[in-house]
Each structure stands twice: as C-alpha cells, then as structure tokens.
N, C-alpha and C positions, 0 to 999 in steps of 0.2 A: 569724161562723159558719164561714168557710173554715178558720180555725185549728182549730175543733172537729172538723170532718169530716176534716181532714188528720191530726189526732192520733188519732182513732178508727181511721182506715185503717191507721196505723202499728201501733197496738195489735193490731188484728185480724190484720195481716200477721205480726207477731211470733208470735202464738199458733198460726197455721196452720203457720208454718215449724217451730216447736218440736214441735208435735204430729206433723207428718210425719216429722221425723227421729227422734222418740221411738218412733213405731210401727216404723220401719225397724230401729232399734236393738233393739227387743223381739224382732223376728223373727231377729235375729242373736245372740240371747242364748246359744244352745248353743255359739257360737264366740267366747265372751267374751275368751279370751286373744288370739285373732287380731284381734279388733276393737280391743283396746287397742293392739296393735302397729300396726295400720293407723291408729289415732287418733294415735299418736306420730309416725309417718311423715308423715301428713297435716298435723299441727300444725306440725312443723318445716319441712315443705315449703312450707306457707302462709307461714310467717315468712320463709323465704329468698326466696320469690317476691315478697313485699311489699317486702322490703328492696331487692331488685334493681330493682324498678319505681320505688321512691322514689329510689334512687340515680340512675337514669336521668333522672327528672324534675329532680333537683337539678343534674346535669351539663348537662342541656339548658337550664338557666336557667328552668325552669317552677316554678310553685308546687307544693310537695310536698303530695300529697293526704293530709289529716289522717285521713280515714276509712280510707285504705289502711294507714297506720302503725298505727292502732288495731287493725285486723283482723289484721295481721301479729303484733303483740304478743300479742293474744289467742290466736292460733294457737300461738305460742311457749309460752305458759303451758299450753295444752292438751297440747302435746307433753311438757312437763316432768311434768305431772300423770299422763299416761298411762305415762310411764317409771317414775315413783315407785310407781305402783300395781302394777308388776311386780317390785318390790324389797321388802326388809324395811321400807323407809321407808313402805310403805302403812299401817303401824300409826299413822302420824301422823294419818290420816284416820279419823274414826268410821265404823263400818260400818253403814249404814242399810239400808233395804229397797228401794233404788232400782236395784239390779241393774246398776250401772255406766252407766246411761243419763242420769244427772243432769248429766254433763259438757256436754251440749248447752245446758242452761240456764246453766251456769257460764260457758261461752264467750260467750253473749249478754251476761251481766252484765259480764264482763271487758271486752267490747267497749265497752259503755256507759261504764265507768269510765275505760278508757284513752283513749277518744275525748274524754271531758271533760278529762282531764289534758292531752292533746296540744293540744286546741283552746285551753285556757286559756293554756298557755305560748306557743303559736304566735301568739296574739293579744295578747301582752304583758299578759296577766292581766285584760283587760277582760271584763266580763260584763254580761249584760242583765238587765232587770227581770223578775221572775217575776209574771206576772198570775195572777188567780184561775183563768182558763181553763187556762193553762200548768201551774199547780200540780196541777189535777185531771187533766190529761193525763199528767203525769209519774207521778202515783199510779196511774193506770190501767195505764200501761206496766209499772211494777214489779209490779203485781198480776198482769198477764197473764203475765209471765215466770215469776213464782212459781207460779201455778196450772198453767201448761203444763209447767213443769219437774218438778213432782211427779206429773204424769200425771192431772190432774183430768179425769174422765169418760172416760179411756182405761184407766189402770191402777187408778184409785181413784174411788169414788163420792164424793158430797158429804160424807158423814160421815167417811169415811176420809181425805179430803183435809184437812178441818178438823183432824183428829187429827194428821196428819203435819205440819201447819203450826203446831201448838200452840195452835189456836183452838177446840178442841172444847168447852171449858168456860171460863166466865168467872165468877169468884167475887168476893165482897166483898173477900177478902184480896188478890186481884190489884189491885183498885182502890186500896186504901189503901196497900199496899206500893209499888205503882207511883207513887203520889203522893209518898210519903216518899223514894223513891229519887231524886227530883229534887234533894234537898238535897245529897248528895255530888257530884252532877253539877255543880251550881252552884258548889260549892267547887272542884272540879277546874278548871272554866272560869275562875274568878277567879284561882286560883293560876297557871294556865298563861299567862294574859294578863300577869301580873306578871313571870313568868319569861321569857317571850318578849320583853317590852319591855326587860328587862335585857340579854338576849342581842342583840336586834335593836331598838334604839331606834325608837320610832314605830310599832311593830307594832299597838298598840291603836288608834291613829288610822287606820291602814290597814284594820283590821278594821271600825271604825265606818263608814268610807267604803264598804267592800264591802257591808255590811248595808244601807246606804242605797241603793246601786245595785240590790241585789236587790229590796228592798221598794218602791223608788221614793219613799221617805220616808213611806209609809203606815204609821202605827202604830195605826190604829183597831182596836178590839176585834174587829170582824167579820173584818177581813183577817187579824189575828193568829190567830184561831181557824181560819180556812180553811187557812192555811199550816201551822199546827200539826197539824191533823187529817190533811190530805192527805199531808204528808211522813211523819208517824208511821205511818199505816196502810200506805202504799205501801212505805216503806223497811223497816219492821219485819217485815212479812209476807214480804218477799223475803229480807232478810239473816238475821234471827233465826229466822223461820219456816221458810224453805226451805233456805238455805245452811248455817246453823250445824250442824244435825243431821248433815249429810253431811261437811262439811269442818272442823268444829271451831270453838271459840270464838275463838282467836287469829287464825286466817286470816280469819274473818268480820269481826272488829273491824278488821283491817288494811285490807281492801277497803272497808269502810264508811267508814273515815277518809279513804282516798284519793278517794272519791267527793266529798268536801267540800274538796278541795285549794284551791278558789277563795278560801277564807277565810284562807289563809296556810299555807304548808307546815309551818313550825315549830309553828304552833298545832295543826295536824292531828296532829303527832307528840306534842305535849305535852298536848293536851286531848282531841281526838276519839277517839284510840286508847284511852285509859283509859275514856272514856265508853262506847265500844263494848264494853269488857270488862264494865263494870257492867251494861249492857243484856243482854249475853250470859249473865251469871250469873242475871239475872231469868228469862231464857228457860229456862235449865237447871233451876232450882228451882221456878219458878212456871208460866210459859207465856208465849206471845207477847202475850197481852192486857195483861199487866203492863208489858211493854216499850212497847207502844203508848201506854199512859197516861203513862208517864214521858216518852217522846219528845214527845208532844203538848203536855204542860204546859211542858216546857223550851223547845220551839220557839215556843210562843205567848208566853211571857215574854220571850224574846229579841227577837221582832219588836215586841212592845208597848213594850219598853224603848228601841227604836230604836237 
C-alpha cells in the first residue's frame, strides 16, 4: 500500500505543479514573445547550472546526481525549443491551440525520458521488474502529465480535453484498423531483431533477458493484459494524444523510442522509432483510440510470448 500512496502522491504533485505553471503562463500570454525569451534564458541557465553542479560532484569524488543531469538536459531542450520558436524553424512544429504554454508539460516529459536514459546507463543497464502496481502508477503519471499539459479543467472542459487528445470519439473502424496495424508493427519488430543481431550479435538474447527482467518471467494472460492496457493507455494518451499535435509526428516518435532505451539502443532506432511513426499515422488519420488498440495488443503479445 505504501507504493500505491507514494505513486498517487507523485501523480497529484505533478498535476498541481503543471496546473500552477500553466495558469501563470496564461496570465503572461500578452507578453508571449518575452516569455519565450525568458524560457530560453531560463532553460539554458538551468542546463549550465546543472552541468556545473554535476561537475563539482564529479571533481569532489561524489556520485553525480542523475536527477540533476536529467533536469539540466530537459532545461537545455526547453531553451532550444524556445529559440526555435522565435525563428523560421518554428514551422517545424504544428501550431495548435495551446498558446505556447504546452512547453511546461514537454519539459516534464523530457525530464522523465532523460532521467530514464541517464539512470539506465549509469546503472550499467540493469532494470527492475514492473509489478502490476508500478504499471498502473506509471500509466496514471503519464495521464496526469497529458491532462495537465493540455489544460484539463483550466483551459478546457472534459469534452474539449478529449477532443484535443483525440479521444472524443471511438468508432468500430478505430478498433479494426488498430488491430490490423499490429501486423506491420510485428514485421518491423521481427526484421529489426534480425538486423540488430547481424550488427550486434547476441542482441536478441539480451532483449529476451531484458523482457524477463521487466516481467519477472510472468507470461500469464492476466499480467500480459494489465501491462498491455496500462502502457497503451498511458503512453498513447501522452505521446500521440498530447505531444504529437503540438510537436509533430517525427519528434513524438523519437521521444517515444528513447523512453524505451532499456530494450537496447539499436533496437530503439531500428524498431521502436518506425513503430512510433506507424502509431503517429494512426493518430493523424484516425485518432488516439486506434493507437491505444494497436499498442495494447502488441504489448500483450510481447509479454505473453515471453
């Protein structure tokens, strides 16, 4: 129960933090240009400060704080994004109706991704088992960031929020197309494993070991469904629902792939990035519900296959 309460506290804290910053950003909307400038300076300043503190820890012979590195890297990305939005390169980003305030949620997402990347490599690639409780908490965390980032109950009511996330309607076509889309994803996965095994012998064995670490060897139908549903709902609502309409298909697929670096970096490049593109196309032409169906079936099959 302690794990549940701790997870819910983190989720609640994330939502309060994002809502507070989002409200502040809304009040500064008339000064959008200045806010972007301040965001750039703050982002780069945060990155420099984090780098200096990490360097001090390293020189002093202390363990470098992984969370500090992740926060600095997220700040660096925020600074770069803020600069790009003041140049012709802003055309790279789809223009949504988020009035420049979405960067708050983006930084939280980037912090999560970079923290995972840093923790993974700093810990020699060892990862822990994902329990049912942890899977649910992760899904709730992603949902919290997604809802808060698009202004649920501040800038948008329930109906407008579902529409912004691509979840305002679910049709039979979403379900059967989402199911059929699993086929090319399975093909991508199989081909990528063969390719990566050729480039880096033993990759498939390392992948099998990683999956076993994550699942604890549990390949039961119930566990496979829980992992499939929680990961699909949480990740697709955040990535395809919230992130993609603001920052585009390619950027979203890249961040999505990096979140799964624990499976092997080469596999992320060869498999999960194109899988993210497929899911992104589903979001663009159908909606987020189709992405959830595809992701859910694929994950459940992967876990059940062991």
